[in-house]
N, C-alpha and C positions, 0 to 999 in steps of 0.2 A: 615916511612915517611908520608904515606897517613893518618895514624891515627893522627899525629901531625897537618897535614893540616886540617883534619876534625874538630879536637878540636879547632884549631885556628879560623876557620870560624864560628863554633858554638858559641864560647865564644864572638868573635867580634860582630856577629850579635845580640847576646843576649844583650850585653852592649849598642849597638846603639839603638835597638828597646826599651829596657827598659828605658833608659834615655830620649829618644825622646818622647815616649808616656806618660811617667810620666810628662813631661813638658806640654803635652796636658791636663792632668788631673788637673794640677796646674794653667795653664795660659789660657786654652781654653775659648771660649765664655760661656760655661756652666761649667767651671772648678771650682776647689776649690778657686782659686785666683780670684774671681768674681769682686774684686775691680779694677782689671787691665782693661785698655781700650782694645778694639779689636786690635788696631794697636800695642800696647805694647805687647799684648799676642802673636800675630803673630810673631813679631820680637823675642820675648823671646824663643818661641818654635823653631824657625829656628836656632837661635844661639846655643841652646842646641844640636840640631841635628848636626850642623856643628862642634862644639867643640868635640862632641862624636866621629864623623867620623875622626877628626884630630888625637885624641890620640889613637883611635883604629887602625888607619893606622900605626902610628909610633910603636905601640906595636906588631902588627901582620904581617906587610908587609914582614918582613924577613922570615916568616914561610910559609905563604900561599898567600901573595900578598895583603891580607886584602881586598878582594872583598866585603864581607858582603852584597851582593846584587846579586840575580840571573841574573839580566840584565847585570851587569858588568862581571860575570862569562861567560855568553854566548858570549859577545863581545871578551873577552880574549881567549876563545876557538877558535873562528874564526880567531883571530889574531895569533894563534899558541903558545900562552903562556902556555896553559894547555891542557891536553889530554881530550878525550871524557869521559873517566872514572872519571878523576879528576873533570870535570865540573859537572857530575851527583853527585859525592860525595860532592862537594861544595854546590850545591843547596839543597840537603837533609839536610846538616848541617845548612845551613842558615834558612831554614824553621823551623827546630827543635829549633834552637836558638831563633827565633822570637816567637814561640809558648810558650816556657819556659818563655820568658820575659813578655809576655802578661798574662800568668798565675800568675806570681809573682806579677805583678801590681794589678791584680784582688784581690789577697790575701791581699795585703796591704790596698787597698781601702775598703775591707770588714771589716777591723778593725776600720773603722770610722763610728760610728752609724748613723750619719746624712746623709751619702752619699747614693744617689740613683744611682745604676749602670746603670739603664735604661736611666737616664738623662745624667749622666757623661760619661759613656762609658769607653773604655780602649784605646782610641786613634785611633779608626777605621776610615778608609777613606770611601768616598762615593760620589755619585752624587744625583741629584734630591733633595729629602727631607733631605739627609745627607750632602748636600752642603750648605755652608754659603750663596751662591748667587743662589741656586736652579739650578745649571748647569745641562743640560740634558746629556744623555749618549754619544751623538756624541761629545759634547764639552769636556766631561771627557776623552774620548779616544784621542782627539786631544791634549789637554793640557798635559796629562800624557806622551804621545809619544814625544812631543816637549821638555818638561822639562827633561825627561830621556835622550833624544838625547844630549842635552847640557851637562848634567852631565857626561855621558859616554864618550863623545868626549873629554872633559877636562881630564878625568881619563886616557884615552888612550894616549893623548899627554904627560901628566905629567910623567907617569910611564915608558915611552919609551924615555925620554930625560934625559940623564945623567946630564946635566947642572942644572936640576931642582930637583935633588935627595934630597938635604937638605930641600927644600921648598915643597916637594911633598905633605906631609900631610896637610900643611896649605892651599895649593892651592885646593886640593880635598875637604877639609872641607869647605873652602870658597865657592866653587862651590855649594856644597850641601846646605849651608846656603842661598845662593841667590835663587836657584830654589825652595827651601822650602818656603821662603817668598812669592814668586810669586804663588806657588801652593796651599797654605792653603785656601785662600778664594774660590778657584774653587772646590777642591776635598778633602782637608785635606792634600794634598801633599804626595803621595806615593813615586813615583820615584824608587820604590824598591818593587818587589812582596812579599818578605818576610815580609817587614814592614807592609803590608796590610793583609797578611795571618794570622799572629798571633792574632791580635785583632779580625778579622772577625770570626775565629774559636772559640775563647773564647766566643764571644757574641752569637754565635749559640748554644754552649753548655749550655749557660744560658737561651736560648730560648728568647733572646731579640734582637730587631732590625733586619735590613735587610742587614747588611754589607756582609754576606756570599753570598747572592743572587747577589750582585754587584761585588763580588770579581773577576770575570772573566775579568772585565775591567782593574783591577790593576795587573793582571797576564799577560794579553796580551799586553796592551799598552806599558809598560816599555820594553818589549822584542822587540817590533817594533822599538821603539826609539833607543834601543841599537844596533840593526842590521843596521839601517840607519847611526848611528854614526860610526860604524865600516867601512861601505862603504865609507862614506865621509872622514874618517881618511886616508884610503888607497889611495883615489884619491888625497888628499892633499899631501901625501907623495910620490905620483907617483909610488906606489907599486901595485903588482898584487892582485886582490881580490880573496880570496879562494873560 
């Protein structure tokens, strides 16, 4: 059973990160689809992430819960949905899935002779020079924590309300779309440590960019947001905080 859950989280995260970061390559401000306006690009990227999250949830939720995000797995662990061993297993699978997704995207982009990986990247997140609006590190921590808080709070409410079972994937995907639209101009919208991990490691392997040096922000901030979301969820439900 643990193998099935591991594979579910690996494949689900792979699909989410591959589809979402490929949208960055096509629609981002330095992307292949350079004829798109910045606004259209942001919306397009966010919609791809949201739709990917929706179908990944419906495909894999019955197996592993379709967390596909270490921040979600941490919140679900504290909420008693998974064990400590399962949480660790999930996070390893998610990081590996994201790394494979970024590696595949790199392989595809290298098949395009005119593409500069240094300029285009593989969908990495960042602040300062890697931010569309040159957001500093404090701002990056704040926005990533807040947006992850919103997303994880929605996730916790949706998966624990039987009345929303049929709509769960749409609501979770919609929430990811919303926070991604808001997050892209600030940091590229991580809201998911695995989503930032894959691109950052691949860029480091290539010896390009500073995404890996900034990765700690996108590992720490979503976890802070997730823990606050768990606490708020418990307070709203009137339940004991673990």
